[in-house]
N, C-alpha and C positions, 0 to 999 in steps of 0.2 A: 360838844358832840355827845359826850357821855350822859349829860343831863337829858338830851332828847331821847337817847336810847332808854334811859331809866323811866322817863315819862311814858314812852310808848309801851313798855312792859307792864306798867302799873295801870293802864287804862282798863276800865270796866268792860267786860266782854259779856254780851247778852246771853250767849249760849250757856254760860256758867249757871244760869238760873233755871235751866230747862226742867229740872226735877223738883223745883220748889213749889210748894202748895200753900194755899189754894191758887189755882191758875188765874191769871188776870186775862180773862177773855173779854175783850172790849165790847163785843156785841151783847154780852150778858150783863157786865157790870155797869156800862154806861147806857143801858136801856132804861128809860124813865128818869125820874128826878134823882139828882145827886147834889149835895151841898158841900162846899169847900171853904176853908179858911187858910190864909197864907200871908207870907211876908216877902217883900222884895228888899234884899240887903245889898249894901255896897260890898264889893269884894274885900275891901280892907276892914270890914266890920261895920256895925251900925245898921239900924233899920231905916230904909228910905221910905217905904210905904207898907200899909197893911191892907188886906182886901178880904171880901167875902165873895164867893162865886156860886151862883145857882146854875146847874147844868141840866139839860134834858136831851137825851138821845133817843133816836128811833132808827129801826133797821128794817130793810126789805131785802131779803136774800143777802148778797155780799155788799150791799150799798147802805150807808148810814149817814145820818147827820147828828152832830153834837153841838147844840147851842149853849154858849157860855155867856152869862150875864154877870159882869163884875161890878161891885160897888167898892170904891176905895175909901180909905179913912178920911179923905177930904171931901167926900160926897160925889166925886167924879164917877160917872158910869161909863161902861164900855161893853159892847157886844161883839162876840166873835162866833161865827158858825164854821165848824169844821165839816167838810164833805169827805167822807171816808169810803174807801173801797178795799175790801179784803181780797188780796191777790193769791194767797195760798194759806196753808195752816199757820205759818209763822210771819207772814209779811202783809203789809197794807200800804196804801198810798193815802195821802191827806192833802187837801187844799183849803185855804181860807183867804178871805179878801185882803188881810193884812200880813200874809205870808208870801214870800217871793217863791214862785215856781211850785213844783210838786214835791211834797215831803214823802220820803220813803221810811216807813217804820217797821220795827221788828218786835215780835212778841214770843217769848219763851218762858214757860213756867209762870212764875208770879210777877214777871217784869215786862215792861214795854219800854222801848228806846226809840227816840226820834231825834234827828238833827235837822234844823230848819232855820231859815232867815226870817226874822220877825221885824216888821216895820213899826217902830214905836214912836209916839209923839215926842218931840224934843224941840224946845225953844221955838214954837210956832211952825215947825216943819216936821219931818220924820227922819229917823236914824235907823239904819239897818243893823241889827245885832244877830249874831248866830246863837241859837238856843241849842244846848246839849241837854235834852230833856229825858229824864228817867221817871217811871212810875213803878211802884212796888205794892202788890197786894199783901196786906198783913193778915186779914181775916175776911169773912164774908161781907162785912160792912165797910172796912177801912182800906183806903189806898193812900200811900204817901208819895209825894212828888218832890223831886229835887232837880232843878234845872240851873245850869251855869250859863250866864250871858257873856258872850265874847264879842269884842270889836277888834278887827285886824288880828285875830287869834289870841288876843290878850283878855283874860277874864276881867270883867268890869262889874259883875254883880251875880247874885244868886237868888233863886226863888225857891222857897220851901213852902209846901202846902199839904194839908190833910183833907181828904175827901171822905164823905160819909154817905152811905146808901142805907135807906130804911129797909 
């Protein structure tokens, strides 16, 4: 029980980033082209896969799309399109074809946080994993991404990526 209490107290809180600069405004940063490089790691260590992702976002009012085109180190390609709706200054919703349900995201200061269930290819089928996804803006050009992948609440992997905007 004390381990659960300790874990709960140490969890990252999005509002702690409210005053951090530069702000990560998704409508501004993810408008137009962005390129990223990342790793998918086993939670016990070791790199499972590497990838490059080319993203392109566009916005009309509070609605936007973010197209992501991944190329993995084995040549595999994957496309995901996020459909985003800004609901207020700090909150948004997001949906994608390989995401279960509606994702509710938060943005404060230089950080964005989302938790969602991603359907990933696995042994000829799909497996649902919960993604605890954090993005942090470092400067005008760079955003860092750290996501923990969980199955049945147990961490099974981690994604680390860097995004660069010209």
